[in-house]
C-alpha positions as CSV (number, residue, x, y, z in Angstrom):
1,X,45.8,-176.0,224.0
2,X,44.6,-173.2,221.3
3,X,47.0,-170.4,220.3
4,X,44.2,-167.5,221.8
5,X,44.1,-169.8,225.4
6,X,47.0,-166.7,227.5
7,X,45.9,-168.6,230.2
8,X,44.0,-171.2,232.6
9,X,43.4,-173.6,235.1
10,X,41.5,-176.7,235.0
11,X,40.8,-179.6,238.4
12,X,41.8,-183.4,238.5
13,X,40.8,-184.4,235.0
14,X,40.5,-182.6,231.8
15,X,36.9,-180.5,231.2
16,X,35.1,-181.8,228.3
17,X,36.6,-178.6,226.3
18,X,40.1,-180.8,227.3
19,X,42.0,-177.4,227.3
20,X,43.6,-175.9,230.5
21,X,46.7,-176.9,233.4
22,X,45.7,-179.4,236.5
23,X,45.4,-178.3,239.3
24,X,45.2,-180.9,242.4
25,X,41.6,-179.6,243.8
26,X,39.0,-176.7,243.1
27,X,40.2,-173.9,244.4
28,X,38.5,-171.0,246.3
29,X,38.2,-167.2,244.9
30,X,41.1,-166.5,246.0
31,X,43.3,-168.9,244.6
32,X,41.4,-169.6,241.3
33,X,42.3,-165.9,240.1
34,X,46.0,-166.6,240.8
35,X,45.9,-170.5,239.6
36,X,43.8,-168.8,236.3
37,X,46.5,-165.7,235.7
38,X,43.4,-163.3,236.7
39,X,45.4,-161.8,239.1
40,X,45.6,-158.1,237.1
41,X,43.6,-155.1,237.3
42,X,42.1,-153.1,234.1
43,X,42.9,-149.4,234.1
44,X,41.3,-146.6,231.8
45,X,43.8,-144.4,231.1
46,X,43.0,-141.1,228.3
47,X,44.5,-141.7,224.6
48,X,46.1,-138.6,222.7
49,X,46.5,-138.2,218.6
50,X,50.2,-138.5,217.8
51,X,50.2,-134.2,217.9
52,X,49.3,-135.2,221.8
53,X,45.9,-133.8,221.3
54,X,43.3,-135.7,224.1
55,X,40.8,-137.7,222.4
56,X,37.5,-137.2,223.8
57,X,34.9,-139.2,224.6
58,X,37.2,-142.8,224.8
59,X,39.6,-144.5,227.1
60,X,42.5,-147.3,226.5
61,X,41.6,-150.0,229.1
62,X,45.0,-150.8,230.6
63,X,46.2,-153.9,232.4
64,X,48.3,-153.3,235.1
65,X,50.1,-156.0,235.2
66,X,51.8,-155.3,232.0
67,X,51.0,-152.5,230.8
68,X,48.8,-154.0,227.4
69,X,46.1,-152.2,226.1
70,X,43.1,-154.6,225.6
71,X,40.7,-151.5,224.0
72,X,40.1,-148.6,223.4
73,X,36.5,-148.0,224.7
74,X,33.8,-144.9,224.8
75,X,33.9,-142.9,228.0
76,X,30.8,-144.6,229.3
77,X,32.5,-147.7,229.1
78,X,32.6,-149.4,233.4
79,X,35.1,-151.4,233.8
80,X,34.5,-154.7,235.6
81,X,37.4,-156.4,237.5
82,X,38.6,-159.8,237.0
83,X,38.2,-160.0,241.2
84,X,34.3,-158.4,241.2
85,X,33.5,-161.2,238.9
86,X,34.5,-164.1,240.6
87,X,33.1,-162.1,243.9
88,X,29.6,-161.6,241.9
89,X,29.5,-165.7,241.4
90,X,30.4,-165.6,245.7
91,X,27.7,-164.9,246.5
92,X,25.6,-165.8,243.6
93,X,26.0,-169.8,244.3
94,X,26.6,-169.0,248.0
95,X,29.1,-170.1,250.8
96,X,31.5,-173.3,249.8
97,X,31.5,-172.1,245.7
98,X,34.4,-174.2,243.9
99,X,35.7,-173.5,240.4
100,X,36.2,-176.0,238.0
101,X,37.8,-174.1,235.3
102,X,39.0,-170.3,234.5
103,X,41.5,-168.0,232.9
104,X,41.9,-165.8,229.9
105,X,41.5,-165.6,225.9
106,X,43.1,-163.4,223.7
107,X,45.7,-161.7,225.6
108,X,43.5,-160.9,228.8
109,X,40.7,-159.4,226.0
110,X,38.1,-162.1,227.1
111,X,38.1,-164.0,230.6
112,X,36.0,-166.7,232.3
113,X,35.2,-168.6,235.2
114,X,33.2,-171.9,235.1
115,X,31.8,-172.4,238.8
116,X,30.2,-175.7,240.3
117,X,27.0,-175.6,241.6
118,X,26.6,-176.4,245.2
119,X,24.8,-179.2,244.5
120,X,23.6,-181.9,241.7
121,X,19.6,-182.9,240.3
122,X,18.2,-186.4,239.4
123,X,16.0,-186.0,236.5
124,X,15.2,-188.8,234.6
125,X,16.9,-191.2,237.3
126,X,20.1,-189.1,236.0
127,X,22.6,-187.3,237.5
128,X,22.8,-184.2,236.2
129,X,25.2,-181.6,237.4
130,X,24.6,-177.5,236.5
131,X,27.9,-175.6,236.0
132,X,27.7,-171.4,236.2
133,X,29.9,-169.7,233.5
134,X,30.8,-166.1,234.1
135,X,32.7,-164.8,230.9
136,X,33.6,-160.5,230.9
137,X,35.5,-158.9,227.9
138,X,37.7,-156.0,228.3
139,X,38.4,-153.9,224.8
140,X,34.8,-153.3,224.9
141,X,33.9,-156.2,222.0
142,X,30.6,-157.7,224.1
143,X,28.6,-157.8,227.1
144,X,28.7,-159.5,230.8
145,X,27.5,-162.7,230.6
146,X,26.3,-165.5,232.7
147,X,25.4,-169.0,231.7
148,X,24.1,-172.1,233.3
149,X,24.8,-175.1,231.9
150,X,23.8,-178.4,232.5
151,X,26.2,-181.8,232.2
152,X,25.2,-184.9,231.9
153,X,27.9,-186.8,234.8
154,X,27.8,-189.7,233.0
155,X,29.2,-189.0,229.5
156,X,29.9,-185.5,229.8
157,X,27.2,-184.5,227.6
158,X,26.6,-180.5,228.1
159,X,22.2,-180.7,227.2
160,X,22.4,-176.8,227.6
161,X,18.6,-176.7,225.8
162,X,17.5,-173.2,224.5
163,X,14.0,-173.6,226.5
164,X,10.8,-171.4,225.6
165,X,9.9,-171.8,229.8
166,X,13.0,-170.6,231.2
167,X,16.1,-168.8,230.2
168,X,19.7,-170.2,230.7
169,X,21.6,-167.5,230.8
170,X,21.9,-163.2,230.6
171,X,24.0,-160.6,229.8
172,X,24.5,-156.9,230.8
173,X,26.4,-154.3,228.9
174,X,29.3,-152.3,230.4
175,X,27.4,-149.0,230.9
176,X,24.8,-147.4,233.2
177,X,25.0,-148.5,237.1
178,X,27.3,-151.7,236.9
179,X,25.9,-152.6,240.7
180,X,22.4,-152.2,240.3
181,X,22.6,-154.7,236.7
182,X,24.2,-156.9,238.8
183,X,22.1,-156.8,241.5
184,X,19.1,-157.5,238.6
185,X,21.8,-160.6,237.5
186,X,21.3,-161.8,241.0
187,X,17.3,-161.5,241.6
188,X,16.6,-162.3,237.7
189,X,19.0,-164.4,236.6
190,X,20.4,-166.7,239.1
191,X,16.9,-168.5,238.7
192,X,19.0,-172.2,238.4
193,X,15.8,-173.9,240.0
194,X,13.2,-172.7,238.1
195,X,15.6,-174.1,234.7
196,X,16.2,-177.2,235.7
197,X,12.5,-178.2,236.7
198,X,12.1,-177.1,233.4
199,X,14.2,-179.0,232.0
200,X,13.7,-182.2,233.9
201,X,10.0,-181.5,232.7
202,X,11.5,-181.2,228.9
203,X,13.6,-184.3,229.6
204,X,10.3,-186.2,230.3
205,X,8.6,-185.1,227.4
206,X,11.6,-185.9,224.7
207,X,11.4,-189.1,226.4
208,X,7.8,-189.9,225.5
209,X,8.4,-189.1,222.2
210,X,8.9,-192.0,220.0
211,X,11.2,-192.0,216.8
212,X,11.7,-194.7,214.2
213,X,15.1,-195.0,213.0
214,X,14.3,-193.9,209.4
215,X,13.1,-190.6,211.7
216,X,16.7,-190.5,213.6
217,X,18.5,-191.3,210.1
218,X,16.4,-188.7,208.4
219,X,17.1,-186.1,211.5
220,X,21.2,-187.1,210.6
221,X,21.4,-186.2,207.4
222,X,18.9,-182.7,207.9
223,X,21.6,-182.0,210.5
224,X,24.5,-183.2,208.6
225,X,23.7,-182.3,204.8
226,X,25.5,-183.4,201.9
227,X,25.5,-179.8,199.5
228,X,24.8,-179.5,196.1
229,X,27.6,-179.9,194.1
230,X,30.2,-181.9,197.1
231,X,33.1,-183.2,194.9
232,X,33.2,-186.7,196.4
233,X,35.6,-186.1,199.1
234,X,33.5,-184.0,200.8
235,X,30.3,-186.1,200.1
236,X,32.5,-188.8,201.9
237,X,33.4,-186.4,204.7
238,X,29.9,-185.7,205.5
239,X,29.0,-189.3,205.3
240,X,32.1,-190.2,207.8
241,X,30.4,-187.2,210.2
242,X,27.2,-188.8,209.9
243,X,28.1,-192.5,210.2
244,X,29.6,-190.4,213.3
245,X,26.4,-189.3,215.3
246,X,24.7,-192.8,214.1
247,X,26.7,-194.6,216.6
248,X,26.3,-192.3,218.9
249,X,22.6,-192.6,219.2
250,X,21.9,-196.4,218.1
251,X,25.0,-198.4,219.4
252,X,27.1,-195.6,222.9
253,X,26.4,-197.9,225.9
254,X,24.6,-195.7,228.0
255,X,21.7,-195.0,226.4
256,X,21.0,-198.5,225.2
257,X,18.3,-198.5,228.1
258,X,16.7,-195.4,227.4
259,X,14.3,-196.9,224.8
260,X,14.0,-194.8,220.7
261,X,12.5,-191.4,221.2
262,X,13.7,-187.6,220.8
263,X,16.1,-187.5,224.5
264,X,18.1,-190.5,223.3
265,X,18.1,-188.2,219.6
266,X,19.4,-184.9,221.8
267,X,22.2,-187.0,223.8
268,X,23.7,-188.6,220.6
269,X,23.5,-185.1,218.8
270,X,25.1,-183.7,222.5
271,X,28.1,-186.7,222.3
272,X,28.7,-185.7,218.5
273,X,29.2,-181.8,219.1
274,X,31.1,-181.5,222.3
275,X,33.5,-185.0,221.6
276,X,33.7,-186.0,218.1
277,X,36.7,-185.1,215.9
278,X,37.1,-182.4,213.2
279,X,37.5,-183.9,209.8
280,X,40.4,-181.0,210.0
281,X,41.4,-179.3,213.2
282,X,42.4,-175.8,213.6
283,X,44.9,-174.5,216.3
284,X,42.1,-172.8,217.7
285,X,39.6,-175.8,217.3
286,X,39.3,-177.2,221.5
287,X,38.9,-173.3,222.3
288,X,35.7,-172.9,219.2
289,X,34.0,-176.4,221.1
290,X,34.3,-174.6,224.1
291,X,32.6,-171.1,223.2
292,X,30.0,-173.6,221.6
293,X,29.6,-176.0,224.4
294,X,29.1,-172.7,227.3
295,X,27.1,-170.3,225.0
296,X,24.5,-172.7,223.1
297,X,25.8,-175.2,220.4
298,X,23.9,-174.5,217.1
299,X,23.7,-178.5,216.2
300,X,22.1,-179.3,219.5
301,X,19.4,-176.1,219.7
302,X,18.4,-177.4,215.7
303,X,18.3,-181.2,217.1
304,X,16.2,-179.6,219.6
305,X,13.8,-178.0,217.2
306,X,13.7,-180.4,214.9
307,X,12.6,-183.2,217.4
308,X,9.8,-180.5,219.0
309,X,8.5,-179.6,215.0
310,X,7.4,-183.1,214.5
């Protein structure tokens, strides 16, 4: 488990990001809070100088379970408690929502939950299962974010493309009237049907874009370039990654009947981006891969932009 993961759980089989502690079944929000180690609150307290003089305009966000200071924020900052995040997602997705994974990063400074949306979609003959991610920070470093992440069920490839026609994520800052912003999120972000409909149309368009083997090889070299002045070992390493991506396009069993087209290429890049073993594993590589998966992977975005521009 990545060094910065403080606590989290996952259901049944390890998810694509490979993080967490296994539980038998997807819990309700009340149980998920406990399983994820998120059953604590953030309280705001005044801060003082060494001479016990109050520092105006700022407060400390303190975790009530262990008195840990999570961050120093302005006095305009509004706390969204972990329980409120789950309650928000419960209301957004309706009765019966189940949480696949949730947890805490960096000692409670960042938290997230990933909920399996109530129904799956059949797009171009394939099962696509959408997940909703709610992420929050308690240290003042970032906004509250909600994002939709569609997963291609057969191989657990993430297909969270940045479409021009429909948004897949929305965020709000920790100031102003939080409740009205949550209402706005409920009204505007939760357009999953619109996003999934747009995604289906985009998949059909990508299927129609035929690619030659040479185009695919050229795209892969652009995505994974050998830098000028690279050492022989660096060249060898990059060529190894290029060959890995090529195998995922040309040899993947689940793509054999798809045809040689842009849709197949995007799936191969997604498979590589979210499943390939890195040349060097850092202590946090799984955590970083998870972040790129749910927030949008730049490699997949670049591949998508390339084929759309062709």
